C-alpha positions in Angstrom: -31.5 174.5 46.1 -29.5 171.5 48.2 -28.6 173.9 50.3 -32.3 175.3 51.1 -33.1 170.8 51.2 -29.8 170.2 53.6 -31.1 173.4 56.0 -35.3 172.0 56.2 -34.3 168.4 56.5 -32.1 169.9 59.4 -34.6 171.8 61.1 -37.3 168.6 60.5 -35.4 166.9 62.6 -35.1 169.3 64.8 -38.2 170.1 64.9 -38.6 165.9 65.9 -35.9 165.3 68.2 -37.2 168.2 70.2 -41.1 168.7 70.6 -41.7 164.3 69.4 -41.0 161.5 71.8 -38.1 159.6 70.2 -38.3 155.7 71.1 -35.3 153.4 71.5 -36.9 149.4 71.4 -35.2 146.2 71.8 -32.1 147.6 72.5 -29.6 145.6 75.7 -29.6 149.0 77.9 -27.3 148.9 80.7 -28.7 151.3 83.5 -25.6 151.3 85.4 -27.8 151.8 88.5 -29.3 148.8 88.3 -29.6 145.8 86.1 -28.5 145.8 82.5 -31.8 145.6 80.2 -32.3 143.0 77.6 -34.1 143.9 74.6 -35.2 147.3 76.5 -37.1 150.2 75.1 -36.0 153.7 76.2 -38.3 156.4 75.6 -36.9 159.9 75.0 -39.1 163.5 74.9 -38.5 166.8 75.6 -34.6 166.3 76.3 -35.4 163.6 79.3 -36.2 160.1 79.8 -39.6 159.4 80.3 -39.8 155.9 80.8 -37.3 152.7 80.2 -37.8 148.9 80.8 -39.3 146.2 79.2 -43.3 146.3 77.3 -43.7 149.7 77.7 -46.6 151.1 75.4 -44.9 153.6 72.6 -46.9 157.0 71.9 -48.6 157.2 68.7 -47.0 160.0 67.3 -43.2 158.6 68.4 -39.9 158.0 65.9 -38.4 154.6 66.6 -34.6 154.0 66.5 -34.7 150.5 66.0 -32.1 149.0 68.9 -32.0 145.3 67.4 -27.8 144.3 68.6 -27.9 147.9 69.6 -26.3 148.4 73.6 -27.3 151.9 75.2 -24.9 153.1 78.0 -25.2 156.4 80.3 -23.4 159.2 78.2 -19.5 159.0 79.3 -18.4 161.6 81.4 -15.2 163.4 81.8 -14.2 164.0 85.5 -12.0 167.5 84.2 -10.9 168.5 81.4 -9.7 171.6 79.9 -12.4 170.8 76.8 -14.5 174.8 75.7 -11.5 176.4 77.5 -10.2 179.5 75.7 -6.0 179.1 74.8 -5.2 181.7 77.1 -6.7 179.2 80.5 -5.4 176.1 79.0 -2.5 173.9 81.6 0.6 176.3 82.2 2.0 179.1 84.4 1.6 182.6 84.9 -1.1 184.9 86.4 -4.7 183.9 85.3 -2.9 183.6 81.4 -2.0 186.6 80.8 1.4 186.9 79.3 2.4 189.6 81.3 1.8 190.9 85.0 4.0 192.9 87.7 6.6 190.5 90.0 4.7 189.4 92.8 6.2 190.2 96.4 4.0 188.1 98.4 0.5 186.3 98.7 -1.5 190.0 98.8 -0.5 190.1 95.8 -2.4 187.2 94.8 -0.2 185.7 92.5 -1.5 183.2 89.8 -4.7 183.9 91.4 -8.0 183.9 89.0 -10.2 181.7 91.3 -13.0 183.7 90.8 -13.3 183.2 86.7 -16.2 180.0 86.3 -16.1 177.9 83.3 -19.4 178.2 81.8 -19.0 182.2 81.1 -15.8 181.0 78.8 -17.1 178.2 77.4 -16.2 178.1 73.5 -19.5 176.0 71.8 -16.9 175.6 68.4 -14.0 174.0 70.5 -13.3 170.7 67.3 -12.9 168.6 70.9 -16.1 168.1 71.8 -16.9 166.3 68.0 -14.2 164.2 68.5 -15.0 163.2 72.0 -18.3 162.3 70.9 -17.4 159.8 68.7 -16.2 157.9 72.2 -19.0 158.1 73.7 -18.9 161.5 75.9 -21.8 163.9 76.6 -20.8 165.5 79.7 -17.5 167.1 81.1 -16.3 168.6 84.1 -14.4 172.1 82.2 -11.8 174.2 84.6 -9.9 176.7 83.6 -6.5 174.9 84.2 -4.2 178.0 84.4 -1.8 179.1 87.8 -2.1 178.2 91.4 -6.1 179.2 92.0 -7.3 178.6 88.3 -11.1 179.2 88.6 -14.1 177.6 89.6 -15.1 174.3 86.9 -19.4 173.8 85.6 -20.8 170.0 84.7 -21.6 170.9 81.0 -23.0 168.6 77.7 -20.6 168.7 74.9 -23.5 170.1 72.2 -24.9 173.0 72.0 -26.5 176.0 70.4 -25.1 178.4 72.7 -23.0 178.4 76.3 -25.8 179.1 78.1 -28.0 175.6 76.8 -25.0 173.5 77.2 -24.2 174.0 81.0 -25.8 171.6 83.7 -24.1 173.0 87.3 -21.8 176.3 86.7 -20.0 176.2 90.0 -18.5 172.6 90.0 -15.3 172.6 92.7 -11.9 175.3 92.4 -8.9 173.7 90.6 -5.5 174.0 92.3 -2.2 173.3 90.8 1.4 173.8 92.8 3.0 175.1 89.9 5.1 178.5 90.5 3.5 181.7 89.4 6.7 182.1 86.8 6.3 185.6 88.3 8.5 186.0 91.2 6.4 184.4 94.5 5.9 182.2 95.1 9.0 180.0 93.0 8.6 176.7 94.9 6.4 173.7 96.2 6.8 175.0 99.7 6.3 178.9 98.7 3.3 177.9 96.9 1.9 176.0 99.5 2.4 178.7 102.3 0.3 180.8 99.3 -2.6 178.3 99.2 -2.4 178.5 103.4 -2.6 182.2 103.4 -5.5 182.8 100.7 -7.8 180.1 103.0 -6.5 182.2 106.1 -7.3 185.6 104.3 -10.5 184.1 103.5 -11.8 183.0 106.5 -10.9 186.5 108.3 -13.0 188.4 104.8 -16.2 186.0 105.6 -15.9 187.1 109.6 -15.3 190.1 107.9 -18.5 190.4 105.9 -20.8 188.7 108.3 -20.0 191.2 111.6 -20.2 194.1 108.8 -24.0 192.5 107.5 -25.5 192.6 111.4 -24.6 195.8 112.7 -23.4 198.4 108.7 -23.3 201.4 111.1 -20.4 200.8 113.5 -17.6 199.8 111.2 -15.9 200.5 108.0 -17.3 198.6 105.4 -15.0 196.2 104.1 -13.4 196.1 100.9 -14.9 194.0 98.2 -11.5 191.0 97.3 -13.1 188.8 94.0 -10.2 186.3 94.6 -11.6 185.7 97.7 -15.2 185.6 96.7 -14.1 182.8 94.2 -12.1 180.5 97.2 -16.0 181.5 99.2 -18.0 180.4 96.3 -16.1 177.1 95.7 -17.9 173.7 97.2 -14.7 172.4 96.5 -10.8 172.2 95.8 -9.1 170.1 93.3 -5.6 169.2 94.3 -2.7 167.2 92.6 -1.4 163.9 94.1 0.4 162.1 91.5 3.0 159.9 93.7 2.1 158.4 97.2 4.3 161.1 98.8 1.6 163.5 97.4 -1.5 161.6 97.9 0.0 161.8 101.3 1.0 165.3 101.6 -2.7 166.8 99.9 -4.5 164.8 101.8 -2.9 166.1 105.6 -3.4 169.7 103.2 -7.1 169.2 102.8 -7.4 168.1 106.3 -5.6 171.0 106.9 -8.0 173.6 105.4 -11.2 171.8 106.0 -12.0 172.1 102.6 -13.9 168.6 100.3 -11.7 167.6 98.9 -10.9 165.5 95.4 -7.1 164.6 95.0 -6.6 164.4 91.0 -3.6 162.0 89.0 -3.3 159.3 91.4 -0.6 157.4 89.2 0.8 155.8 91.6 -2.7 154.7 93.6 -1.7 150.9 93.9 0.1 152.4 96.5 -2.1 154.3 98.2 -5.3 152.7 99.4 -4.5 151.9 102.9 -3.9 156.0 103.1 -6.8 156.7 101.3 -9.1 154.4 103.1 -8.0 155.7 106.4 -9.7 159.1 105.1 -13.1 159.4 107.1 -15.7 160.3 104.9 -13.5 159.0 102.1 -12.2 161.2 100.1 -12.4 161.4 95.8 -10.0 161.0 93.7 -9.5 161.4 89.8 -7.6 159.0 88.3 -5.6 160.5 84.9 -6.2 158.6 81.4 -3.0 159.7 80.4 -1.0 156.7 81.9 2.8 157.3 81.8 5.4 156.1 79.5 8.3 156.9 78.4 8.9 160.1 76.4 9.1 160.0 72.9 12.1 162.6 72.8 14.3 160.9 75.5 17.4 159.3 74.8 18.2 155.9 73.7 21.0 155.6 75.4 19.6 156.7 78.8 18.9 154.3 80.9 15.5 154.4 82.8 15.3 154.0 86.6 13.6 150.8 88.3 11.2 153.4 90.1 10.6 154.7 86.5 9.7 151.6 85.1 7.6 149.6 87.6 5.2 153.1 87.5 5.2 153.0 83.9 4.1 149.2 84.8 2.1 149.2 87.7 -0.3 152.9 87.3 -2.8 151.1 85.2 -3.1 148.9 88.0 -4.6 151.6 90.0 -8.0 152.0 89.1 -8.5 148.1 89.9 -7.3 148.7 93.7 -8.5 151.7 94.3 -12.0 149.5 93.3 -10.9 147.0 95.0 -10.5 149.4 98.2 -14.1 150.9 98.0 -12.6 153.7 97.3 -14.7 156.0 95.2 -12.5 157.0 91.5 -13.7 158.7 88.8 -11.2 158.4 85.6 -10.7 162.2 83.6 -9.1 162.9 80.0 -5.9 164.7 81.2 -5.8 165.8 78.0 -6.6 163.3 75.8 -9.3 164.0 73.5 -9.2 161.4 70.4 -11.1 158.4 70.6 -8.7 155.6 69.7 -6.5 157.0 72.6 -9.7 156.9 75.4 -10.4 153.9 74.2 -6.7 152.3 74.4 -6.2 154.0 78.0 -9.4 152.9 79.3 -8.5 149.0 78.1 -5.3 149.6 79.7 -6.8 149.7 83.1 -9.5 147.1 82.2 -6.3 145.2 80.9 -4.6 145.3 84.6 -7.5 144.3 86.5 -10.0 146.5 86.6 -14.0 145.3 85.5 -15.6 146.5 82.5 -18.5 147.5 85.1 -16.2 149.4 87.4 -14.8 151.5 84.3 -18.4 152.1 82.6 -19.0 153.4 86.3 -15.5 155.4 86.5 -16.9 157.0 83.5 -20.9 157.6 84.0 -22.5 157.2 87.3 -19.3 158.0 90.3 -18.4 161.5 88.0 -21.9 162.2 88.8 -21.6 161.6 92.2 -18.4 163.0 92.6 -19.9 166.6 91.4 -23.5 165.7 93.2 -25.2 165.7 89.8 -26.3 162.4 90.1 -30.3 163.3 90.0 -29.6 164.8 86.8 -26.7 162.2 85.0 -24.9 159.3 85.4 -27.4 156.4 84.7 -30.1 155.7 82.9 -33.5 156.3 84.9 -36.5 158.0 84.1 -36.2 161.8 84.6 -33.0 162.2 83.9 -31.1 163.8 81.7 -31.3 161.8 77.9 -27.6 162.0 77.5 -26.8 158.4 76.1 -24.4 156.7 73.5 -25.1 154.4 71.5 -22.8 151.3 70.5 -22.5 148.5 68.4 -20.9 146.0 70.7 -19.7 145.6 73.9 -18.2 149.8 75.3 -14.2 149.0 75.1 -14.1 147.0 73.1 -11.8 147.2 69.7 -14.5 146.0 67.4 -17.2 148.5 68.5 -18.8 151.1 66.9 -20.3 154.2 68.8 -23.5 154.2 66.0 -24.5 157.5 68.0 -25.0 160.2 71.1 -27.9 161.4 72.1 -27.6 165.0 74.1 -30.3 166.7 76.2 -32.2 164.5 74.6 -30.8 165.2 70.2 -29.3 162.7 68.4 -26.2 163.3 66.8 -24.3 161.0 64.4 -20.5 159.7 65.2 -19.6 159.4 61.6 -21.9 161.5 59.4 -21.0 160.4 56.0 -21.9 156.9 57.0 -25.8 158.1 58.1 -27.4 156.3 55.1 -24.8 152.9 55.4 -27.0 150.1 56.0 -25.7 149.4 59.9 -27.2 152.5 60.6 -30.4 152.2 63.4 -33.4 153.2 60.9 -34.9 155.9 62.4 -39.3 156.0 61.5 -42.6 157.0 62.7 -44.2 154.4 64.8 -48.1 155.7 63.0 -46.6 155.6 59.7 -45.4 151.5 59.9 
């Protein structure tokens, strides 16, 4: 009977949230794209933001969340993660996550390349990391396969849903590249990896030209062979290139220009040294800053003496976001393997302590990643018509004492601590016409 009652209650809640408008009133609303609305009202209907502002008429059939003492932000977005990906697509060497592959003799063998793999097709709904990061306020992420050299195409997804198809916002976000050796012969060093990537793009241009020629006059030439690796490369809207040290940032900026590809640099631990390099690139290259700040390895020998460069990097890396913001360089944060709410909050706070404003910190986890990936018309800010992805807090986001009360994803409410749903601190949900 208890199970039946729970199922009925869950069904009623889902029905109410999906078919009836939900109103949050009396809360402070941080729109990000505009001014903060004090004691504002937010109306959600059918998974979208129907209205936001003050003195908004409330629909008579609405379910009400009393927002006194609460602050509403756009749902946080992780700009590059592996959340929801199966283990065989997790970061590491090898060809597409396979344990055994024939030795690669050269670029023609396409070593460590699965450019055709699309995150949207591999998404695992039951990944326990989704629930953990929702507790930190994350509602969306750009998820990528991260194994190999040409790892595959990322997808913009929401972090809740009963099936992968319902979670995908944009199936093709970009091609994730690493500079890792294949671990299976060629390429075995950085120079070989760069040469291999260069060759792939030369092959892709030739392959595209050949296909175009055949499409114009199929009776005059042999049909070109299908190449799924090159198809995946050609389909990718942009490429993501690793660049943590300043020498790597310089190298990857030049490499992206040579390849003629729209590029996003990720890593950026020495970004505080590279603002002039990045400012001189026209148009500005977008960058993703890792939230995994450099630190001394836990298994390091206590007797080892750290180099001055290592000490300086650990001290100054968290100042990179502030330096980029001051220079006017668009940047977004990515989790880089972090998935515990406390770790994510501590990492952001470290950047704030190093000079980043809270306003810029919020933007780097909301509107900027949405702009970088071309989905700012759907998510990233609180505006009429956008997807109802929200994080509701008691206190200012990133404060140590702040509590994430709930998140909304596609207009559906998720509590971050289900066992506390009946506590006095929870915002009550009521029917307006029953008040």
